Backbone as numpy.savetxt, mean C-alpha at the origin, in Angstrom:
# Nx Ny Nz CAx CAy CAz Cx Cy Cz
10.99 6.32 18.08 9.25 6.01 17.73 8.82 6.16 19.07
8.26 7.61 19.05 7.52 7.95 20.33 5.77 7.59 20.41
5.51 7.04 21.58 3.95 6.73 21.83 3.62 8.33 22.56
2.53 8.64 21.57 1.74 9.69 22.59 0.23 9.83 21.57
-0.79 10.16 22.53 -2.35 10.43 21.90 -1.79 11.35 20.55
-2.40 10.64 19.70 -1.87 11.60 18.58 -3.33 12.56 18.47
-2.76 13.84 18.44 -3.78 14.88 18.20 -3.29 16.03 17.06
-4.05 16.59 16.80 -3.86 17.71 15.53 -2.50 18.54 16.27
-2.24 19.13 17.40 -1.47 20.12 17.65 0.08 18.95 17.88
-0.26 17.84 18.16 0.95 16.98 18.39 1.54 16.73 17.06
0.90 16.30 16.40 1.39 15.89 14.72 1.73 16.94 14.13
1.19 18.42 14.28 1.57 19.91 13.60 2.73 19.82 14.42
3.06 19.69 15.80 4.46 19.93 16.24 5.33 19.20 16.16
5.17 18.20 15.18 6.34 16.96 15.16 7.33 17.65 13.54
8.45 17.95 14.36 9.11 18.35 13.19 10.29 17.48 12.35
10.45 17.69 10.98 10.91 16.46 10.23 12.52 16.09 10.85
12.58 15.26 10.72 14.20 14.78 11.18 15.19 14.05 9.77
16.35 13.80 9.82 17.17 13.63 8.65 16.32 12.23 8.27
15.89 11.16 9.18 15.36 10.07 8.69 13.98 9.99 9.03
13.00 9.16 8.49 11.69 9.22 9.07 11.62 8.75 10.50
10.47 9.10 11.08 10.28 8.47 12.36 8.69 8.18 12.54
8.26 7.57 13.29 6.67 7.28 13.77 6.32 7.84 15.24
5.01 8.42 15.18 4.48 8.69 16.27 3.22 7.49 16.42
3.26 6.81 17.29 2.60 5.99 17.54 1.17 6.19 18.63
0.23 5.97 18.12 -1.14 6.43 19.12 -1.27 5.22 20.50
-1.71 6.07 21.49 -1.69 5.21 22.84 -3.15 4.68 22.93
-4.17 5.23 22.29 -5.58 4.73 22.18 -5.59 3.84 21.30
-5.12 3.91 19.97 -5.44 2.76 19.10 -4.36 1.64 18.79
-4.10 0.59 19.17 -3.07 -0.16 19.07 -2.47 -0.24 17.29
-1.47 -0.01 16.74 -1.10 -0.02 15.33 -1.27 1.13 14.58
-2.13 2.14 15.17 -2.19 3.39 14.45 -1.38 4.22 14.71
-0.47 4.71 13.63 0.45 5.80 13.71 0.76 6.81 12.29
1.55 7.72 13.09 1.86 8.91 12.03 3.33 8.78 11.82
3.52 8.57 10.42 5.00 8.52 10.02 5.10 10.18 9.50
6.03 10.55 9.85 6.92 11.76 9.71 7.97 11.43 8.80
8.15 12.30 7.79 9.21 12.07 6.62 10.38 13.38 6.62
11.30 13.16 6.43 12.15 14.45 6.36 11.74 15.45 5.38
11.08 15.08 4.38 10.33 16.35 3.89 9.06 16.83 4.29
9.08 16.58 5.44 7.57 17.14 6.15 6.24 16.57 5.66
6.19 15.29 5.48 5.32 14.44 4.81 4.79 13.72 6.11
3.38 13.98 6.43 3.04 13.22 7.55 1.82 12.18 7.09
2.11 11.13 6.99 1.15 9.92 6.62 0.66 9.09 7.87
-0.75 8.86 7.75 -1.39 8.08 8.84 -1.07 6.52 8.25
-0.89 5.81 9.11 -0.45 4.23 8.86 -1.16 3.45 9.93
-1.16 2.24 9.22 -2.00 1.22 10.37 -0.92 -0.17 10.09
-0.46 -0.39 11.28 0.41 -1.67 11.38 -0.56 -2.59 12.02
-0.64 -3.82 11.36 -1.33 -4.89 11.98 -0.96 -6.57 11.63
-1.50 -7.52 12.64 -0.96 -8.93 12.20 -2.47 -9.49 11.48
-2.60 -10.32 10.25 -3.66 -10.99 10.03 -3.84 -11.94 10.92
-4.92 -12.85 10.80 -4.87 -14.19 11.60 -4.06 -15.00 10.98
-3.69 -15.15 9.84 -2.55 -15.66 9.22 -1.30 -15.57 9.93
-0.98 -14.61 10.57 -0.01 -14.19 11.16 1.12 -13.47 10.20
0.61 -12.67 9.12 1.17 -12.32 8.09 1.22 -10.73 8.87
2.13 -9.65 8.68 2.64 -8.45 9.17 2.05 -7.66 7.83
1.22 -6.56 8.10 1.00 -5.87 7.35 1.08 -4.20 7.88
1.57 -3.36 6.88 1.67 -1.78 7.16 1.31 -1.11 6.04
0.18 -0.42 6.46 -0.66 0.07 5.27 -0.78 1.89 5.21
-0.80 2.55 4.21 -0.93 3.60 4.58 -2.48 4.21 4.22
-2.96 5.23 5.15 -4.41 5.49 5.05 -4.71 6.91 4.21
-3.74 7.74 4.54 -3.97 9.13 3.87 -2.76 9.93 4.68
-2.92 11.19 3.78 -2.06 12.26 4.51 -2.80 13.15 5.39
-2.03 13.16 6.78 -2.26 14.62 7.51 -2.82 15.65 6.77
-3.85 16.11 7.10 -4.51 17.52 6.38 -5.47 17.23 5.34
-5.27 16.10 4.42 -6.46 15.48 3.86 -7.61 14.27 4.76
-6.86 13.98 5.94 -7.70 13.20 6.69 -7.63 13.80 8.20
-8.53 14.21 8.83 -8.48 14.27 10.33 -7.77 13.30 11.23
-7.32 13.43 12.40 -6.94 12.58 13.28 -8.13 11.58 13.68
-9.37 12.07 13.84 -10.83 11.47 13.90 -10.97 10.69 12.92
-10.87 11.27 11.41 -11.46 10.11 10.66 -10.26 9.04 10.16
-9.22 9.42 10.65 -8.20 8.57 10.35 -8.25 7.38 11.40
-8.53 7.82 12.83 -8.54 6.71 13.98 -9.88 6.04 13.51
-10.90 6.35 13.12 -12.32 5.58 13.07 -11.85 4.76 11.73
-11.41 5.05 10.80 -11.07 4.04 9.51 -9.98 3.03 10.07
-9.01 3.21 11.26 -8.29 2.33 11.58 -9.25 1.26 12.47
-10.12 1.82 12.90 -11.03 1.04 14.01 -11.68 0.09 13.35
-12.05 0.59 11.97 -13.16 -0.05 11.28 -12.18 -1.15 10.35
-11.21 -0.95 9.97 -10.11 -2.18 9.33 -9.63 -3.10 10.40
-9.44 -2.86 11.73 -9.00 -3.63 12.67 -10.47 -4.63 13.07
-11.60 -4.10 12.76 -12.65 -4.54 13.19 -12.90 -5.89 12.28
-12.31 -5.49 10.79 -12.50 -6.41 9.53 -11.21 -7.40 10.00
-10.07 -7.20 10.34 -9.22 -7.73 10.64 -9.57 -9.00 11.61
-10.34 -8.34 12.88 -10.69 -9.51 13.89 -11.70 -10.63 13.45
-12.43 -10.03 12.57 -13.43 -10.93 11.78 -12.66 -12.06 10.62
-11.36 -11.96 10.80 -10.75 -12.57 9.72 -10.24 -12.25 8.46
-10.69 -11.00 7.93 -10.38 -10.51 6.48 -8.92 -9.81 6.93
-8.63 -9.25 5.75 -7.31 -8.50 5.70 -7.63 -7.35 4.57
-7.77 -6.03 5.05 -8.27 -5.08 4.17 -7.34 -4.77 3.18
-5.97 -4.89 3.84 -4.99 -4.25 2.98 -4.80 -5.17 1.55
-5.05 -6.45 1.73 -4.89 -7.54 0.58 -5.99 -7.07 -0.27
-7.29 -6.85 0.05 -8.55 -6.61 -0.56 -8.48 -5.40 -1.64
-7.44 -4.12 -1.11 -7.32 -3.20 -1.55 -6.18 -2.93 -2.70
-5.25 -4.13 -2.61 -4.06 -4.53 -3.40 -4.62 -4.70 -4.81
-3.82 -4.24 -5.81 -4.45 -4.48 -7.14 -3.63 -6.01 -7.95
-4.57 -6.49 -8.71 -3.99 -7.71 -9.37 -2.93 -7.23 -10.29
-2.21 -8.73 -10.71 -1.27 -8.18 -11.88 -1.99 -7.70 -13.21
-3.17 -8.05 -13.78 -3.81 -7.67 -14.59 -4.23 -6.27 -14.70
-4.57 -5.67 -13.29 -5.08 -4.70 -13.03 -3.43 -3.39 -13.25
-2.57 -4.01 -12.93 -1.35 -3.40 -12.91 -0.58 -3.48 -14.35
-0.62 -4.29 -14.94 -0.40 -4.33 -16.55 -1.14 -3.29 -17.35
-2.36 -3.38 -17.16 -3.22 -2.30 -17.75 -2.89 -0.93 -17.46
-2.26 -0.61 -16.34 -2.14 0.66 -15.75 -0.79 0.95 -16.39
0.31 0.02 -16.48 1.70 0.23 -17.19 1.06 0.38 -18.42
0.39 -0.10 -19.19 0.32 0.17 -20.61 -0.39 1.66 -20.71
-1.02 1.70 -19.73 -1.98 3.23 -19.98 -1.14 4.52 -19.55
-0.80 4.25 -18.33 0.19 5.26 -17.87 1.49 5.60 -18.27
2.37 4.26 -18.94 3.63 4.25 -18.91 4.09 4.41 -20.35
3.71 2.97 -20.95 3.95 2.63 -22.33 3.68 3.45 -23.24
2.32 3.98 -23.28 1.74 4.45 -24.36 2.00 6.11 -24.42
2.82 6.74 -23.32 3.28 7.78 -23.39 4.55 8.07 -23.65
5.32 7.06 -23.32 6.91 6.84 -23.54 7.38 6.18 -24.68
6.51 5.14 -25.21 6.97 4.46 -26.41 6.28 4.29 -27.63
7.12 4.23 -28.69 6.11 4.07 -29.84 5.46 3.16 -30.08
4.73 2.82 -30.93 3.72 1.72 -31.61 4.73 0.22 -31.23
5.63 0.16 -31.77 6.13 -1.01 -31.46 6.50 -1.56 -30.51
7.44 -0.86 -29.78 7.69 -1.72 -28.29 6.34 -1.60 -27.56
5.27 -0.98 -27.79 4.03 -0.94 -26.89 3.38 -2.25 -27.27
3.32 -2.45 -28.58 2.79 -3.89 -29.53 3.49 -4.81 -28.57
4.76 -4.91 -28.59 5.61 -6.06 -28.35 5.59 -6.31 -26.54
5.56 -5.18 -25.75 4.70 -5.18 -24.39 3.44 -6.07 -24.26
2.73 -5.32 -25.19 0.93 -6.01 -25.33 1.05 -7.44 -25.03
1.80 -7.75 -26.36 1.77 -9.34 -26.49 2.52 -10.07 -25.32
3.32 -9.83 -24.89 4.01 -10.34 -23.75 2.83 -10.39 -22.49
2.45 -9.34 -22.36 1.54 -9.24 -21.10 0.14 -10.06 -21.49
-0.31 -10.12 -22.70 -1.34 -10.94 -23.14 -0.81 -12.11 -23.36
0.15 -12.98 -23.68 0.41 -14.08 -23.94 1.08 -14.85 -22.91
1.67 -14.01 -22.24 2.83 -15.08 -20.91 2.26 -14.36 -19.66
1.89 -13.20 -19.23 1.77 -12.68 -17.74 0.49 -12.78 -17.41
-0.67 -12.51 -18.07 -1.91 -12.50 -17.48 -2.49 -13.98 -17.53
-2.36 -15.15 -18.23 -2.94 -16.51 -18.13 -2.11 -16.91 -17.11
-1.27 -16.50 -16.60 -0.50 -17.47 -15.47 -0.41 -16.39 -14.34
-0.23 -15.48 -14.16 -0.54 -14.43 -12.90 -1.61 -13.49 -12.77
-2.48 -13.44 -13.81 -3.13 -12.17 -14.18 -4.24 -11.93 -12.85
-4.82 -13.05 -12.28 -5.62 -12.95 -10.85 -5.01 -12.82 -9.70
-3.65 -12.97 -9.58 -3.06 -12.93 -8.56 -2.63 -11.47 -7.90
-2.74 -11.40 -6.87 -2.57 -9.78 -6.28 -1.25 -9.73 -6.14
-0.72 -8.19 -6.31 0.81 -7.61 -6.84 1.66 -7.84 -5.39
0.77 -8.19 -4.12 1.35 -8.26 -2.67 1.53 -9.92 -2.48
0.86 -10.76 -3.29 0.98 -12.07 -2.78 2.13 -12.67 -3.86
2.53 -12.24 -4.88 3.48 -12.60 -6.10 4.57 -13.12 -5.39
5.34 -14.45 -5.24 6.59 -14.80 -4.86 7.65 -15.14 -5.94
8.73 -15.26 -5.75 9.88 -15.17 -6.81 9.62 -16.72 -7.76
9.12 -17.65 -6.94 8.74 -18.80 -7.78 7.86 -18.68 -9.06
6.82 -17.91 -8.50 5.55 -17.59 -9.34 5.92 -17.13 -10.54
7.07 -16.10 -10.56 7.56 -15.18 -11.63 8.52 -16.30 -12.38
9.13 -17.10 -11.69 10.24 -18.07 -12.32 9.60 -19.01 -13.25
8.61 -19.30 -12.66 7.56 -20.18 -13.95 7.01 -19.77 -14.82
7.15 -18.40 -15.13 6.11 -17.59 -16.01 7.23 -17.26 -17.39
7.15 -18.10 -18.42 7.72 -17.96 -19.42 7.57 -16.88 -20.07
8.61 -15.59 -20.03 8.20 -14.62 -20.58 8.94 -14.38 -22.20
9.84 -15.04 -22.62 10.43 -14.77 -23.92 10.35 -16.08 -24.67
């Protein structure tokens, strides 16, 4: 976990290791670039909300975003956090959105109509009424345990 001023040449010269590692920016606290073993470089932000919840969210890939764009985005997110917001939570999908995505992107492609109907029925009758409006990242085990699926 090296602390450097994140620059294009610094991130370019970071070679992949057998395990992922992070290059942390010295200018903006919490701003980092994660380098994976397959040489994927991802800009990330690590912060704590006012409710003392730790968050670590990805902002985009190096190359798709410049370091200056990513740093500006980080500063905007941190300003929102200082105001009491949680940009990562606002970005997170709800259970209803995730169920819709599951049906469209997975079930309709991989299943015949009978399993699709079964999945859709469970989602509509049991999952959406209880958990539909909750953010995926806020779901806890007791929430799932109280949902009668079958």
